C-alpha positions as CSV (number, residue, x, y, z in Angstrom):
1,M,134.1,78.9,107.9
2,H,135.8,82.0,109.2
3,T,139.0,82.2,107.4
4,R,139.9,84.1,104.3
5,T,141.0,81.2,102.1
6,M,140.5,77.5,102.2
7,N,142.5,74.5,101.4
8,S,141.4,71.0,100.4
9,V,142.6,67.6,101.6
10,R,141.7,64.8,99.2
11,C,142.4,61.1,99.3
12,S,143.9,59.4,96.3
13,K,141.9,56.5,94.9
14,S,145.1,54.6,94.0
15,S,145.8,51.3,95.6
16,N,148.6,52.6,97.8
17,K,146.0,54.7,99.7
18,T,148.0,57.9,99.5
19,L,146.4,61.1,100.6
20,S,147.2,64.2,98.5
21,L,147.1,67.7,100.0
22,V,146.3,70.4,97.5
23,F,145.8,74.1,98.1
24,L,142.5,75.4,96.9
25,C,140.5,78.5,97.7
26,L,137.0,78.7,99.0
27,L,135.6,78.2,95.5
28,S,136.8,74.6,95.6
29,F,133.3,73.3,96.4
30,L,131.5,75.2,93.7
31,N,130.5,73.3,90.6
32,E,129.0,76.3,88.8
33,Q,132.1,78.2,88.0
34,H,133.8,76.2,85.3
35,T,135.0,78.4,82.5
36,V,132.8,77.6,79.5
37,L,134.1,78.1,76.0
38,T,131.4,80.1,74.2
39,L,131.1,81.5,70.7
40,A,131.0,85.1,72.0
41,E,134.5,85.5,70.7
42,A,133.5,84.2,67.3
43,N,131.9,86.2,64.5
44,S,128.3,86.1,65.7
45,N,125.8,86.3,62.9
46,V,122.5,86.2,64.9
47,Y,121.2,89.7,65.7
48,I,118.3,90.9,67.9
49,V,116.4,93.7,66.2
50,Y,114.7,95.5,69.0
51,M,111.8,97.8,68.2
52,G,110.5,98.7,71.6
53,T,106.8,98.7,72.5
54,R,104.4,96.9,70.3
55,Q,102.9,98.9,67.4
56,H,99.9,96.6,67.2
57,D,97.8,94.6,69.7
58,D,97.5,91.8,67.1
59,P,100.5,89.5,67.5
60,E,100.1,88.0,64.0
61,L,100.0,91.4,62.4
62,L,103.1,92.3,64.3
63,A,104.9,89.2,63.1
64,E,103.9,90.1,59.5
65,T,105.4,93.5,60.0
66,H,108.7,91.9,61.2
67,H,108.8,89.6,58.1
68,T,108.0,92.5,55.8
69,M,110.9,94.6,57.2
70,L,113.3,91.7,56.9
71,T,112.1,90.9,53.3
72,R,112.9,94.5,52.2
73,V,116.4,94.2,53.5
74,L,117.1,90.6,52.3
75,G,115.3,91.0,49.0
76,S,112.9,88.0,49.1
77,I,110.2,86.4,51.2
78,E,112.2,83.1,51.0
79,A,115.4,84.7,52.4
80,S,113.4,86.4,55.1
81,A,111.7,83.1,56.2
82,E,115.1,81.3,56.3
83,A,116.8,84.1,58.2
84,M,114.1,84.7,60.8
85,V,114.8,83.1,64.2
86,Y,112.1,84.6,66.4
87,S,109.4,87.2,66.2
88,Y,108.9,89.0,69.6
89,K,105.2,90.0,69.5
90,H,103.7,89.8,73.0
91,G,105.6,91.8,75.6
92,F,107.4,94.0,73.1
93,S,108.2,94.3,69.4
94,G,111.2,93.0,67.5
95,F,112.8,89.9,66.0
96,A,116.0,87.8,66.0
97,A,117.4,87.0,62.6
98,K,120.6,85.6,61.0
99,L,122.3,88.5,59.3
100,T,125.5,89.7,57.9
101,K,127.1,92.7,59.5
102,A,126.1,94.8,56.5
103,Q,122.5,93.7,56.7
104,A,122.4,94.3,60.4
105,Q,123.7,97.8,59.8
106,A,121.1,98.4,57.2
107,I,118.3,97.4,59.5
108,S,119.7,99.5,62.4
109,E,119.3,102.6,60.2
110,L,115.5,102.0,59.7
111,P,113.4,104.6,61.6
112,T,111.3,102.1,63.6
113,V,114.4,100.2,64.9
114,L,115.7,101.1,68.3
115,Q,118.7,98.8,68.6
116,V,120.3,95.9,66.7
117,I,122.1,93.8,69.3
118,P,124.5,91.0,68.7
119,N,123.3,87.7,70.1
120,R,125.1,87.6,73.5
121,F,125.9,84.5,75.5
122,H,124.9,84.0,79.1
123,K,125.6,81.4,81.7
124,S,123.6,79.7,84.5
125,Q,124.9,80.8,87.9
126,T,124.7,77.7,90.2
127,T,116.0,72.3,104.1
128,R,117.6,74.4,106.3
129,S,117.6,77.7,104.5
130,W,113.9,78.5,105.1
131,D,114.1,77.9,108.8
132,Y,117.2,80.0,108.9
133,L,115.2,82.8,107.3
134,Q,112.5,82.3,109.9
135,L,110.0,80.9,107.5
136,S,109.3,77.7,109.3
137,S,106.3,75.8,108.1
138,Y,105.4,75.1,111.8
139,S,104.9,78.7,112.6
140,T,101.4,80.1,112.2
141,T,102.3,83.8,112.4
142,N,105.0,84.2,109.8
143,V,104.5,85.5,106.2
144,L,104.5,81.9,104.8
145,H,101.1,81.3,106.4
146,K,99.7,84.8,106.2
147,S,100.2,84.6,102.4
148,K,98.7,81.1,102.2
149,M,102.1,79.8,101.0
150,G,101.9,81.8,97.8
151,N,98.7,80.1,96.6
152,G,97.5,81.5,93.3
153,V,100.8,83.2,92.4
154,I,102.6,82.0,89.2
155,I,106.4,81.9,89.2
156,G,108.2,81.7,85.9
157,L,111.8,80.4,85.7
158,I,114.0,81.1,82.8
159,D,116.6,78.4,83.2
160,T,117.8,74.9,82.0
161,G,114.4,73.2,82.1
162,I,112.8,70.9,84.7
163,W,112.7,67.3,85.8
164,P,108.9,67.0,86.2
165,E,108.8,63.6,87.9
166,S,110.6,65.0,91.0
167,Q,108.3,64.7,94.0
168,V,108.7,68.5,94.7
169,F,106.5,69.2,91.7
170,R,103.5,67.1,92.8
171,D,100.2,68.9,92.7
172,E,98.4,67.3,95.7
173,G,96.3,69.8,97.6
174,L,96.3,72.4,94.8
175,G,93.2,73.8,93.3
176,P,92.4,74.5,89.7
177,I,95.0,76.3,87.5
178,P,94.3,80.1,87.7
179,S,91.9,81.0,85.0
180,R,94.1,84.0,83.9
181,W,96.9,81.6,82.8
182,R,97.4,81.7,79.0
183,G,100.6,79.5,78.8
184,I,101.1,76.0,77.4
185,C,103.1,72.9,78.1
186,E,105.2,72.1,75.0
187,S,106.0,68.4,74.2
188,G,109.4,67.3,73.0
189,E,112.1,64.7,73.6
190,L,111.2,62.6,76.8
191,F,108.6,65.2,77.7
192,N,105.0,64.1,77.2
193,T,102.8,67.0,78.4
194,R,99.9,64.7,79.3
195,K,102.2,63.0,81.8
196,T,104.5,65.8,82.9
197,C,102.4,69.0,83.5
198,N,99.9,69.2,86.2
199,R,98.3,71.8,88.6
200,K,101.8,72.6,90.0
201,L,103.9,72.7,86.8
202,I,101.3,74.6,84.7
203,G,103.7,75.7,81.8
204,A,106.8,74.4,80.1
205,R,108.4,75.8,76.9
206,Y,111.9,75.5,75.4
207,F,113.8,78.0,73.2
208,I,116.8,76.9,71.2
209,K,116.5,78.6,67.8
210,G,118.9,81.4,68.8
211,L,121.6,78.9,69.7
212,Q,121.1,76.8,66.6
213,A,121.2,79.8,64.3
214,E,124.4,80.9,66.0
215,Y,126.0,77.6,65.1
216,G,124.4,77.3,61.7
217,Q,123.4,73.6,62.4
218,P,121.0,71.6,64.5
219,Y,121.9,71.1,68.1
220,N,123.1,67.5,68.7
221,S,121.2,66.6,71.8
222,T,122.7,63.1,71.9
223,E,126.3,64.4,71.8
224,Y,125.6,66.9,74.6
225,Q,123.4,64.6,76.6
226,E,120.4,67.0,76.3
227,C,116.7,66.8,75.4
228,L,115.1,69.0,72.8
229,S,112.3,69.7,75.1
230,P,111.7,71.4,78.5
231,R,113.3,68.4,80.2
232,D,116.3,69.4,82.4
233,R,119.4,67.2,82.0
234,S,121.8,69.4,83.9
235,G,119.7,69.7,87.1
236,H,120.2,73.5,87.4
237,G,116.6,74.5,86.5
238,T,115.2,71.7,88.6
239,S,117.1,72.9,91.6
240,T,116.1,76.6,91.2
241,S,112.5,75.6,90.7
242,S,112.4,73.4,93.8
243,I,113.9,76.3,95.9
244,A,111.4,78.9,94.6
245,C,108.2,76.9,94.9
246,G,108.7,73.2,95.4
247,S,106.1,71.2,97.3
248,F,106.8,69.6,100.7
249,V,108.9,66.4,100.6
250,A,109.7,65.0,104.0
251,N,112.8,63.0,105.2
252,V,115.1,64.2,102.4
253,S,118.9,64.2,102.7
254,Y,122.1,63.8,100.7
255,N,123.5,60.5,101.8
256,G,122.3,61.2,105.3
257,L,123.6,64.8,105.5
258,G,121.2,67.7,106.0
259,V,118.2,65.5,106.8
260,G,114.9,67.4,106.8
261,T,111.9,68.5,104.7
262,V,112.6,70.0,101.4
263,R,110.2,72.7,100.0
264,G,110.2,75.9,98.2
265,G,109.7,79.4,99.5
266,A,106.2,79.5,98.1
267,P,105.2,75.9,98.2
268,L,101.6,76.5,96.9
269,A,102.6,78.8,94.1
270,R,102.3,77.5,90.5
271,L,105.4,77.0,88.3
272,A,106.2,77.7,84.6
273,M,109.5,76.7,83.1
274,Y,111.1,78.5,80.1
275,K,114.1,76.5,79.0
276,V,116.8,78.7,77.4
277,C,120.1,77.2,78.6
278,W,121.7,74.2,77.0
279,N,124.6,71.8,77.8
280,L,127.5,72.9,75.7
281,Y,131.2,72.3,76.5
282,G,130.4,71.4,80.1
283,G,128.2,74.3,81.0
284,G,124.8,75.9,80.7
285,V,124.9,78.2,77.7
286,C,122.0,80.6,76.9
287,T,121.7,83.1,74.1
288,G,120.2,86.6,74.3
289,A,117.8,85.8,71.5
290,D,116.4,82.8,73.3
291,I,116.2,84.7,76.6
292,L,114.3,87.5,75.0
293,K,111.8,85.1,73.4
294,A,111.3,83.5,76.9
295,F,110.5,87.0,78.3
296,D,108.1,87.7,75.4
297,E,106.2,84.5,76.0
298,A,106.2,84.7,79.8
299,I,104.7,88.2,79.7
300,H,102.0,86.8,77.4
301,D,101.4,83.8,79.6
302,G,100.6,85.7,82.7
303,V,103.4,85.0,85.2
304,D,103.6,87.2,88.4
305,V,107.3,86.7,89.1
306,L,110.2,85.9,86.8
307,S,113.4,84.2,88.3
308,L,116.6,84.2,86.3
309,S,119.6,82.4,87.7
310,I,121.5,83.6,84.7
311,A,124.1,86.4,84.1
312,P,125.9,87.6,81.0
313,D,129.1,85.8,80.1
314,L,131.1,89.0,79.6
315,P,134.0,90.6,81.3
316,F,132.0,93.8,81.8
317,P,128.2,94.2,82.0
318,D,126.3,95.5,79.0
319,V,124.4,98.8,79.3
320,E,120.7,98.4,79.6
321,I,119.7,99.1,76.0
322,H,122.2,96.5,74.7
323,N,121.3,93.8,77.3
324,G,118.7,91.1,76.5
325,I,117.9,90.4,80.1
326,S,117.6,94.1,80.9
327,I,115.3,94.8,78.0
328,G,113.1,91.8,78.7
329,A,113.0,92.7,82.4
330,F,112.0,96.3,81.6
331,H,109.0,95.2,79.7
332,A,108.0,92.6,82.3
333,V,108.3,95.2,85.1
334,A,106.2,97.6,83.0
335,K,103.5,94.9,83.1
336,G,103.7,94.5,86.8
337,I,105.9,91.4,86.8
338,T,108.7,91.4,89.4
339,V,112.0,90.2,87.9
340,V,114.7,88.6,90.2
341,C,118.2,87.9,88.8
342,A,121.5,86.4,90.0
343,A,124.3,88.8,90.9
344,G,126.8,86.5,89.2
345,N,129.6,84.3,90.6
346,A,132.7,86.4,89.8
347,G,133.4,87.5,93.3
348,P,135.1,88.6,95.6
349,S,136.6,91.3,93.4
350,A,134.8,94.7,93.3
351,Q,132.7,95.8,90.3
352,T,132.0,92.2,89.2
353,I,128.2,92.6,89.7
354,Q,125.9,91.7,86.8
355,N,122.2,92.3,86.1
356,T,122.5,95.9,87.4
357,S,119.4,97.6,86.0
358,P,117.3,99.4,88.7
359,W,114.1,97.6,87.7
360,I,115.7,94.2,88.5
361,I,116.1,92.7,92.0
362,T,119.7,91.5,92.0
363,V,120.6,88.8,94.5
364,A,123.9,88.0,96.2
365,A,124.7,84.7,97.9
366,S,125.2,84.1,101.6
367,T,125.8,81.1,103.8
368,I,123.5,79.7,106.4
369,D,124.0,78.4,110.0
370,R,124.6,74.9,108.9
371,S,128.0,73.1,108.5
372,F,129.4,69.7,107.9
373,P,132.3,69.2,110.4
374,T,134.7,66.5,109.3
375,P,137.5,65.3,111.7
376,I,141.0,65.1,110.4
377,T,143.6,63.3,112.5
378,L,147.3,63.3,111.5
379,G,149.8,60.6,112.3
380,N,151.1,62.6,115.3
381,N,147.5,62.3,116.9
382,W,146.8,66.0,116.3
383,T,143.1,66.3,115.3
384,T,141.5,69.3,113.7
385,M,138.1,70.0,112.0
386,G,137.5,70.7,108.4
387,Q,134.3,71.0,106.2
388,A,133.2,68.3,103.8
389,M,130.3,66.2,102.6
390,F,132.1,62.9,103.0
391,T,129.6,60.1,103.7
392,G,131.9,57.2,103.1
393,K,133.6,55.0,105.6
394,D,136.4,56.0,108.1
395,T,139.6,55.9,106.0
396,G,141.8,54.8,108.9
397,F,145.4,56.0,108.8
398,I,146.7,56.2,105.2
399,N,149.7,57.9,103.6
400,L,149.7,61.6,103.1
401,V,151.6,63.5,100.5
402,Y,151.7,67.0,99.0
403,P,151.9,67.3,95.2
404,E,153.6,70.4,94.0
405,V,151.0,71.4,91.4
406,P,151.2,75.2,90.9
407,E,147.9,75.6,89.0
408,L,146.0,74.2,92.0
409,L,147.1,77.3,93.9
410,S,145.0,79.7,91.8
411,P,142.0,81.1,93.7
412,R,139.9,80.4,90.6
413,Y,140.7,76.7,90.4
414,L,137.7,74.5,91.1
415,H,137.7,70.9,92.1
416,S,134.8,68.5,92.6
417,C,135.1,65.2,94.4
418,D,133.4,62.0,93.5
419,D,130.7,60.7,95.8
420,N,132.1,59.3,99.0
421,F,135.6,60.5,98.1
422,P,137.0,62.5,101.0
423,C,137.7,66.2,100.0
424,V,137.9,68.3,103.1
425,Q,138.2,72.0,103.3
426,V,140.4,73.6,105.9
427,S,141.5,77.1,106.7
428,Y,144.8,78.5,105.3
429,E,146.3,78.4,108.7
430,I,145.4,74.7,109.3
431,G,146.5,73.9,105.8
432,T,149.9,75.4,106.6
433,Q,150.2,73.3,109.8
434,I,149.3,70.1,107.8
435,L,151.9,71.0,105.2
436,Y,154.5,71.6,107.9
437,Y,153.7,68.1,109.3
438,I,154.1,66.5,105.8
439,R,157.5,68.1,105.2
440,S,158.8,67.4,108.7
441,T,157.8,63.8,108.9
442,R,159.3,60.8,107.1
443,N,156.1,58.8,106.8
444,P,153.1,61.3,107.2
445,L,149.7,59.7,107.8
446,V,146.2,61.0,108.0
447,R,142.7,59.7,109.0
448,I,139.4,61.2,107.8
449,R,136.1,60.4,109.4
450,P,132.7,60.9,107.9
451,S,131.0,64.3,108.0
452,K,128.2,65.1,110.3
453,T,125.5,67.9,110.1
454,H,125.7,70.8,112.6
455,L,123.0,73.5,112.9
456,G,123.2,76.9,114.7
457,R,126.1,78.5,116.5
458,P,129.0,78.8,116.3
459,V,128.5,78.7,112.5
460,S,128.5,82.3,111.2
461,T,126.7,83.9,108.2
462,N,129.0,85.1,105.5
463,V,128.6,86.6,102.0
464,A,130.0,83.8,99.8
465,Y,133.4,84.2,98.3
466,F,132.1,83.6,94.8
467,S,129.3,86.1,95.0
468,S,129.8,89.1,92.7
469,R,130.3,92.5,94.3
470,G,129.4,96.1,93.6
471,P,129.6,98.8,92.9
472,S,128.1,98.7,89.4
473,S,130.6,99.6,86.8
474,I,127.8,100.9,84.5
475,S,126.0,103.1,86.9
476,P,127.8,103.2,90.3
477,A,125.1,105.4,91.8
478,I,122.6,102.5,91.6
479,L,123.4,100.2,94.5
480,K,123.9,96.6,93.5
481,P,123.4,93.9,94.7
482,D,120.0,94.7,96.3
483,V,119.9,91.9,98.9
484,A,121.5,88.6,99.7
485,A,120.0,85.2,100.3
486,P,121.2,81.7,101.1
487,G,123.2,80.3,98.2
488,V,125.8,77.9,99.7
489,H,125.2,74.2,100.2
490,I,121.5,74.4,99.5
491,L,119.8,71.0,99.4
492,A,117.5,71.0,96.4
493,A,116.0,68.6,93.8
494,V,118.2,67.6,90.9
495,S,117.9,65.6,87.7
496,P,118.6,62.1,89.0
497,H,121.4,60.9,86.8
498,N,122.0,58.5,89.7
499,P,118.6,57.0,90.6
500,E,119.6,57.0,94.3
501,I,120.3,60.8,94.3
502,A,117.3,62.9,93.7
503,Y,118.5,65.7,95.9
504,N,122.0,67.3,96.2
505,F,123.8,70.3,97.7
506,Q,124.1,73.2,95.3
507,S,126.0,76.5,95.6
508,G,125.9,79.7,93.6
509,T,124.0,83.0,93.3
510,S,121.8,80.7,91.1
511,M,120.6,79.2,94.4
512,A,120.2,82.5,96.2
513,T,118.0,84.0,93.4
514,P,115.0,81.5,93.8
515,H,115.0,82.1,97.5
516,V,114.1,85.7,96.8
517,S,111.8,84.7,94.0
518,G,109.8,82.5,96.4
519,I,109.6,85.3,99.0
520,V,108.5,87.8,96.3
521,A,105.6,85.3,95.5
522,L,104.6,85.4,99.2
523,L,104.6,89.2,99.2
524,K,102.7,89.3,95.9
525,S,100.1,87.0,97.4
526,L,99.8,89.3,100.5
527,H,99.9,92.6,98.5
528,P,98.7,92.0,94.9
529,D,98.6,95.7,94.3
530,W,102.2,96.4,95.1
531,S,104.5,97.3,92.2
532,P,107.8,95.5,91.5
533,A,109.6,98.6,92.9
534,A,107.5,98.5,96.1
535,I,108.4,94.9,96.6
536,K,112.0,95.6,96.0
537,S,111.9,98.5,98.4
538,A,110.3,96.4,101.1
539,L,113.0,93.7,100.7
540,V,115.9,96.2,100.8
541,T,114.8,98.4,103.7
542,T,113.9,95.5,106.0
543,A,116.8,93.2,105.4
544,W,119.0,91.9,108.2
545,T,122.4,93.7,108.5
546,T,123.4,91.0,111.1
547,D,122.5,87.4,110.8
548,P,119.0,86.4,112.1
549,S,120.5,85.7,115.6
550,G,122.1,89.2,115.8
551,E,125.7,88.2,115.0
552,P,127.7,90.2,112.4
553,V,127.8,89.2,108.8
554,F,131.3,88.9,107.2
555,A,132.2,88.9,103.5
556,E,134.5,86.1,102.5
557,G,137.5,87.3,100.5
558,E,141.2,88.1,100.8
559,P,141.0,89.1,103.5
560,M,137.7,88.5,105.1
561,K,135.9,91.7,106.3
562,L,132.7,92.9,107.7
563,A,130.0,92.9,104.9
564,D,129.0,96.3,103.4
565,P,126.3,97.3,100.9
566,F,128.5,96.3,97.9
567,D,128.6,92.8,99.3
568,Y,124.9,92.3,100.3
569,G,122.9,95.4,99.4
570,G,120.4,96.1,102.1
571,G,121.4,92.9,103.9
572,I,120.1,89.3,104.3
573,V,116.5,89.1,103.0
574,N,114.0,89.2,105.9
575,S,110.6,88.2,104.5
576,N,108.6,88.6,107.7
577,R,109.6,92.3,108.1
578,A,109.3,92.9,104.3
579,A,105.6,91.9,104.5
580,D,105.0,95.0,106.7
581,P,107.7,97.5,105.8
582,G,105.8,100.7,106.9
583,L,107.1,102.8,104.0
584,V,108.2,102.0,100.5
585,Y,110.2,103.9,97.9
586,D,107.9,103.3,94.9
587,M,108.8,103.7,91.2
588,G,107.1,103.3,87.9
589,T,108.0,103.7,84.2
590,A,108.4,107.5,84.6
591,D,111.1,106.9,87.2
592,Y,112.9,104.5,85.0
593,I,112.7,107.0,82.2
594,Q,114.3,109.5,84.5
595,Y,117.1,107.0,85.1
596,L,117.6,106.4,81.4
597,C,117.7,110.2,80.8
598,A,120.3,110.6,83.6
599,M,122.4,107.9,82.0
600,G,122.5,109.9,78.8
601,N,120.3,107.9,76.5
602,N,118.6,109.9,73.7
603,N,114.9,110.6,73.3
604,S,114.5,108.2,70.4
605,A,116.0,105.3,72.2
606,I,113.9,105.8,75.3
607,S,110.7,106.4,73.3
608,Q,111.1,103.1,71.5
609,L,111.5,101.4,74.9
610,T,108.4,102.9,76.4
611,E,104.8,103.1,75.4
612,H,104.8,106.8,74.3
613,P,107.0,109.5,72.9
614,T,109.5,110.6,75.6
615,F,111.5,113.7,75.9
616,C,114.3,114.1,78.4
617,P,114.5,117.5,80.0
618,I,117.0,120.0,78.6
619,K,118.9,119.9,81.9
620,Q,120.0,116.3,82.4
621,P,118.4,114.9,85.6
622,S,120.6,113.7,88.4
623,I,120.9,110.0,88.7
624,L,121.1,110.6,92.5
625,D,117.4,111.5,92.4
626,V,116.2,108.1,91.1
627,N,113.8,107.0,93.9
628,L,115.8,104.0,95.1
629,P,115.6,102.5,98.6
630,S,119.3,103.2,98.9
631,I,121.6,106.2,98.5
632,T,124.9,105.8,96.7
633,I,127.1,108.9,95.9
634,P,130.1,107.7,93.9
635,T,131.7,111.2,93.4
636,L,131.0,113.6,96.2
637,G,132.9,117.0,96.1
638,N,132.0,119.5,98.8
639,S,128.3,118.6,99.0
640,T,125.3,117.5,97.1
641,T,121.5,117.3,97.6
642,L,119.2,114.5,96.5
643,T,115.5,113.8,96.8
644,R,113.5,110.7,97.8
645,T,109.8,110.1,98.1
646,V,108.2,107.5,100.4
647,T,104.7,106.0,100.3
648,N,103.0,105.0,103.5
649,V,101.8,101.3,103.3
650,G,101.3,101.0,107.1
651,A,98.9,102.6,109.5
652,V,97.0,105.5,108.0
653,N,98.0,107.9,110.8
654,S,101.7,107.6,111.2
655,R,104.7,109.6,112.4
656,Y,108.2,108.7,111.3
657,V,111.5,110.2,112.6
658,A,114.8,110.1,110.8
659,I,117.8,108.3,112.4
660,I,121.1,109.0,110.6
661,E,124.2,106.9,110.8
662,P,126.6,109.0,108.6
663,P,129.4,107.4,106.7
664,R,132.8,108.3,108.2
665,G,133.9,111.8,107.1
666,I,130.4,112.6,105.8
667,T,127.7,114.9,107.2
668,I,124.1,113.9,106.4
669,A,121.2,116.3,106.8
670,V,117.6,115.3,106.1
671,K,114.7,117.8,105.6
672,P,112.1,117.4,106.9
673,H,113.4,115.0,109.6
674,I,109.9,114.1,110.7
675,L,107.2,112.7,108.3
676,I,103.6,112.8,109.3
677,F,101.0,110.7,107.3
678,N,97.3,110.7,107.5
679,S,94.2,109.9,105.3
680,M,95.0,112.8,103.0
681,I,98.8,112.5,102.9
682,K,100.1,109.1,101.8
683,T,103.4,110.2,100.0
684,I,106.0,112.6,101.2
685,S,109.2,113.8,99.6
686,F,112.3,114.8,101.5
687,T,115.8,115.9,100.7
688,V,119.1,114.5,101.8
689,R,122.2,116.8,101.8
690,A,125.5,115.0,102.0
691,S,128.7,117.0,102.8
692,S,132.2,115.8,103.0
693,T,134.7,116.8,105.6
694,Q,137.5,114.9,103.9
695,K,140.4,116.9,102.5
696,V,141.5,114.1,100.2
697,S,139.9,111.7,97.8
698,T,138.8,108.5,99.5
699,G,137.3,105.1,99.0
700,Y,133.7,104.3,99.9
701,T,132.5,104.7,103.4
702,F,129.1,103.4,104.6
703,G,126.2,104.5,106.8
704,S,122.4,104.5,106.8
705,L,119.2,106.6,106.9
706,T,116.4,105.0,108.9
707,W,112.8,106.1,109.2
708,T,111.1,104.7,112.3
709,D,107.6,105.1,113.9
710,G,108.5,102.9,116.8
711,V,107.2,99.8,115.1
712,H,108.8,99.9,111.7
713,T,112.4,100.6,110.8
714,V,112.8,101.6,107.2
715,R,116.6,101.5,106.6
716,S,118.3,102.8,103.5
717,P,122.0,101.9,103.1
718,I,124.3,104.9,102.3
719,S,127.5,104.6,100.4
720,V,129.7,107.7,99.7
721,R,133.0,108.3,98.1
722,T,134.7,111.6,98.3
723,E,136.4,112.7,95.1
724,I,138.4,115.9,95.1
725,V,139.6,117.0,91.6
726,E,143.3,117.6,91.5
727,S,144.4,121.0,90.2
728,Y,146.8,121.2,87.2
729,D,148.5,124.5,87.1
């Protein structure tokens, strides 16, 4: 789909067989964007008391410390026990409790408390894609086989639960559960662990106390068609799990469309589900308290990768020390666990990106080279092609009308069609022609024929309309998103509300995220000693900036444009190149402390977050020096200089030369411009000086810095905005 906006043609189900034409935008096919009424606007009385790194190794002693603190504030052991929601005692220290504002304020003033955070609400962000990414199971040379399909790696998903009976979670061919695994399978409604967990699904927990405490009453699972267990009723977690590490299931389709073999990115990896999102008012609602508890348990259980297709349900992102996902991810990354999160579905406007912490891999959504052409023939015998998933019968010629419904013109309006009910997307231009035909014809007619599956050219790769865009509004010098991955019309397992439909097409950054999580599992299997930052660097610096066949990538929007780093970060994820990146921009806790200092956080706050007392330098460090695999300069005056350090993970004796593609109006100088590695020199630092030739303030322009040894190309995207301060005399 090449056009900037889309329309929808839908057939009425009334007996007179009238077809209605309604104008919708590209988001019309997404079912994960419905506005959900949450209690974030109400007076929240659940608070997360965050105390940073654990003070004790004994989790029971830590829990006792939490209860003692709460008892002192509330006045009795009974009140403390009633108010306590969770004790966080594995990955970090803290607790969630039901408090008044005055009590929360009193606790926040205690010396061992880093932050008291209101319980935020989050939302879930909802096969050809692996072949498209050149990870075919038939190839014996790609990273899928070199990594043994992720065998031995454990992927944890924090989501809506799982439908364990799906064939994609069978454990045939898998060996024993890794001995390092410390997790459990938790029984509950319609979830008998003796029947549901196996050598594939090795862990399943659910967390709802934060949500229940927020409402002050038990969650009515019958009313909301849920299960108080790890079982997934919405299908979201089942889909994301199957994309990340589902087993092979052949001859799968959705009513004949997209026929093929469904599998996950790391089909031999093990899976642990942490259910934190619950059906409420038509959407998946997740509280920060429950999410933090899931992080706490996942760190204890021994996962290698954490995948969260969740984003805060806020108009603006929270800063790191107020954000449950960011805090949990920080502690997970400190333990060597790579955390992959959805960018959010609030695109295509700028600065809508969520999950922006530099220790998180943030994933945008792109399309793949598959389409579902659907012929539309008007009564004047003019035939055009739209996109649909219509598997019903040929409609024959039926009446066509255009209802004047203004609210359907909103680019945020979403519409889903019933199975076998013809909803066809067409371009704005074609929609205009159809509308002209309707208004100029006394008895307009239309015929819609069933959709078919088309693979390859001329279908282009685009960043999806809904995918949230950078730059980050919190820290614009930190490039977000990091990479993009397939997230539109992905065939995945679902919870079978209809027994005949066990697989369906899903769209959203929710679906892009587990693609990257599966790839991270492959990289973790190949390089178990790589840090989360090294893995992120490998993904960003090797990503495709064109589609896999060399064609340009566009960003859907109003209007459509060539994609830039704020649309897809480094580009479309390329796992085969990421497995052998040559150089990586590595980081550890010290680098993240530098970032937190550069963001203006105080020593006390940072010390509570880390494992030791921390003191920021008297001169505040530059955020431009954070060792990211990208360079983003949001306010360039005349010139600035920044530093990066690369680590050689390729051949011991290597020589890399810098290739610079400067942004328009910017001069880039790199010193040294040649890097020579040997057995003694494995890391080298270099400086980048950016100078503006612009005479006025500008928007962002884009370029790149690439290091190459003739075999590897280590590309860092560059984004620069010139800002000249106006004088006021």
